[in-house]
N, C-alpha and C positions, 0 to 999 in steps of 0.2 A: 736715903742712903742706898747705894747700889752695892750688892754683895758680889764680890769677885772671887774666883777660885784661886787658892794659894798656889803659887808657881815658884820654881827654883831655876834661876838662870844657869845655863851651862856654858863652859868655855867654847870659844869658836863661833858664837852666834847661832848655835843649833836651837831646835825647838825646845822651849822650857818644859820641865816635868811638872805636871799638874797633880793635885791630890788624887784625882780619879785614876791617873796612871799608876800611882803608888798603890792604891787599893787594889787595882786590877792585878798588879804584879804580885802582891801578897796573896791574893786569892789564887793566882796561877801557881804559885809555889806550894800552897796548901793542897791544891788539887793534884799537883804532880807528886807530892809526898803520899797523898791518899792512893793514887794509882800505883805507886811503887809498893806500898803496903799490901794492896789488893793483889798485885801481881805475884808477890811471894806467898799469897794465901789461895792461889788457884784461880784467880780471875782471868777470864778469857781463854782458859785451857779447854780444848776439845778432845774428847776421846771417842774412838770409833770401834765398832766390832762388826764381824762378818756374820750376817744372818741370811742363810739360804742363798749365798752367792752375792748378796747385795751389802754394800758398806753403809751402815747406819750409825747415827750418833749414840754414844753410850754415856753412862754416868761414871763418876769417880769410884763408886762402889764396884762397878764392873771392872774397872782398871785394877783396883786392889785385889779383886778376886781372881785376876789373871785371865779374864775373858775379853778384855778390851786392850787397846793399845793407843798410845799418844799420837795424835795427828798434827804434824808440823804445818801442813798446808792449811787445814781448817782453822787452826789456832792463829796463824798469820792472817787469814781472811777475816777473822773476828776482830783482830786489832786494827787492821786496815779499815774495815767498815766503821768501827767506832771512831777512828781518827777523822774520816771524811764526814761522818754525821756531826761530830762536834765542830768541825771546820765550817760546815754550812750553818749550824746554829750560832756560830760566833758573829754572824752578820747582824743578829739581833742587838748586839752591843754597838758595833759600828763596822764600817768597811775595813778589811784588813787583808794581809797577804795570805793568810790561811784560807779565807773564803775565796779569794781570787784563784788560788791554786786548785782548790776543790772544784770550783766552777769550771775552770779550764779543762781539768781532767774529765769532768762529767760531759761537757760538750764534745770534747775530742773522742772519748770512748763511745759515746752515743752515735756520733757521725760515722765512725769507723765500723761499729757494729751493724748499723742499718745498711751501710754500703756493702758489707760482706753478705748480709742476708739477701739484699736485692740481687747481688751478683749470682748467688747460688740458687735462689728460688725463682728468679725472673729471667735474667739474661741467659744463663746456661740452659735451663729446660725449655723456656718459651721462645727463645730467639736463636741461639747458636745450635740448640738441639733440633730445631726445625730445618736449619740450613745445612748443617754438617752433622747429621745424626750418627753416622758411623764413627767419626772422629770423637764426638762427645761420649759415645758409648765406650770407647777404648780406654778413657782415663777418668771420666767424671761420673757417668750414670750407667752402670753395667746393665741395668734392666731396660734401657731405652732401645726401641727398635731401630735397626740401622737403615731402614728403608725410608726414603723421603716421601712426603705427601705429594699429591699431584699438584697442589698449588703452593709449593714451598717457596717459590720465587716471590710471593707476596711479602714474605718476611724480610726481603731486602729493603723494603720501604722503611720500616722502623729502624733497621740497621743504618740506613743512610741518614735518617733524621737524627739518630743518636750521635753519629759522627759529626754531623753539622753542629750539634750543640757544643762539641768540644772546641769549636772555633771561637767560642766566647772567651777562652783562655788566651787567645792570641791578640796582640794589640792591633794587628792588621787583619781585616776580614771578619771582625767581630759581628758585623751586621748579618753575616750568614746565619748566626744562631737565632736571629729573630724569627725566621720562617718555622723551624720546628717548635720554637717556644709558642708562637701564635697558634700552631696546630694543636699543641698540648692544651693550651688554655681554652681554645674554642671547643675542642672535643670533650674535654672534662666538664666545661660549663653546660654543654648540651646534654651530656649523660646525667649529670647531677640535677639538672633542671627537671628532667622527667621524674626522677626519684623524689625530689622535693615537692613537686606538684601532686604526686600520688600520696605521699606520706603526710605532708604538712598542710595541704590545701584540700584536696578532694576527700581524704579520709576524715579530716576534721569536720567538714560539712556533713559527710555521711553519718558520723557518730553524733552529730548534734540533732539530727532529725530523729527524735525519739517520741514515743507516746507520752502525753501528759498524765494519763491514767493507765496504770499497768494492771491488767486483769490476768488472773491465773485461775482457771477452772471456775470462772464466774465470780471470783472473789477479788476485791481490790487489794493490791499490794501497796499499802500506804507508804512504806519507807522508800520503795523503788519509785513510786510516783512522786514523792517529795524530792528525791534526788534529780529526777528528770526535769521537774519544774524549776528547781534551782539552777540546773545546767542551762536551760533555755533562757531564763531571765539573765543570767550572768553573761552569756554570749551576746544577747541583744543589747544589754546595757553597755558592754564594752565597745560594741560596734557604734552605738550612738555617740559615745565619747569622741570617736574619731570621725564623726560626720560633721563637717564644718560648713555645710551649705546653709544651715539654720543656726541662728544664734542660740546659745545655750542658756535659755531663760525659761522660767515656768516649768512645765512638765518635762520638757526636753532637758532643762538644766538639772532637775532632780534625778532623771534617769541617768544622765551622764555622770553625776556624782556617785551613783551606785556603780557605774562602770569603773570609776577611779578606785573605789574600794576593791572591786574585783581584781583590777590590775595590781594593786598594791599587795593583796593577799597572794596572788600568783607569784609576783616577784619575790616576796618574802619567803614563800615556801620553796621556790627554786634556789634562792640564796642559802636558806637554811639547810637544804639537802646537800648543796655543794660544801658548805662549811662542815657538815656532819661527816662527809667523806674525807675532808682534809684532817679533821680531828681524829678520825679513825687511823689515818696514816701516821699522824703524830704519835698516837698511842702505841702503834706498832714499833716505832723507833724508840720510844721510851722503854717499852718492854724489852727490846733488844739490848739497850744500854744497861738497864738494871738487872735483867735476868741472864741473858746470854753472855754479856761482857763482864760486868762487875759481880755477878752472882749474888745480887742482893734480892732476896725474895722473902 
């Protein structure tokens, strides 16, 4: 026998209402009633007070004592933050309009924010401020020197490449944007390659070359020696696992199995560290919802 969800047909051939939808609607109404009750009992209300010229958060007791005042802006910010947090969490149930709305707002605000940051921290001081310093000083950066550098004309090259990138938005001549894009990819790859070779390759080799026996004033440091031996064995066994010129049988096979264990422990530790960071972020959002918003402590 196959169990099916109870459905109720609706006129007009629309989507039938399932039992899950009814349960969700009831839970939504109960949650809305709970929010309404908490709102009348001070949930999400923010009070501020002036301390040494700085506006800081205050408590309800400070407000009753007359040393704090109600903040409309911060109260609205708390409720908006709570709405978007719950909208993102709603995806755990299923995809819905609230999640899509919050996702669109997040992407749009993030893109606009980083565009403004890049304009004021990169384009204005590092490009236009080098080509037209007096003009930029007059309205954007008062502390900027109005005198051009001797090699100011070199900054016309990135200005031209940036303008060429805008041709990507045009249906005709979009191929012009390929040249600055190729320059950006090539230069970035070359610069990053040097950093990766230094940090992820040469430094790893340098840190692996350690003494098997650590001596301090003629005495053997057993714990440090043990750590160095484990480090060398782990590195060599992991390298043997990726050495495919010899079939992994016998001693080579056993060493490669040790390398597999080393890799699994490394991947597990890295994944656990990542999950721990995400759990910390989740705990912060729960603390915000229950403490700052609902005032449940």
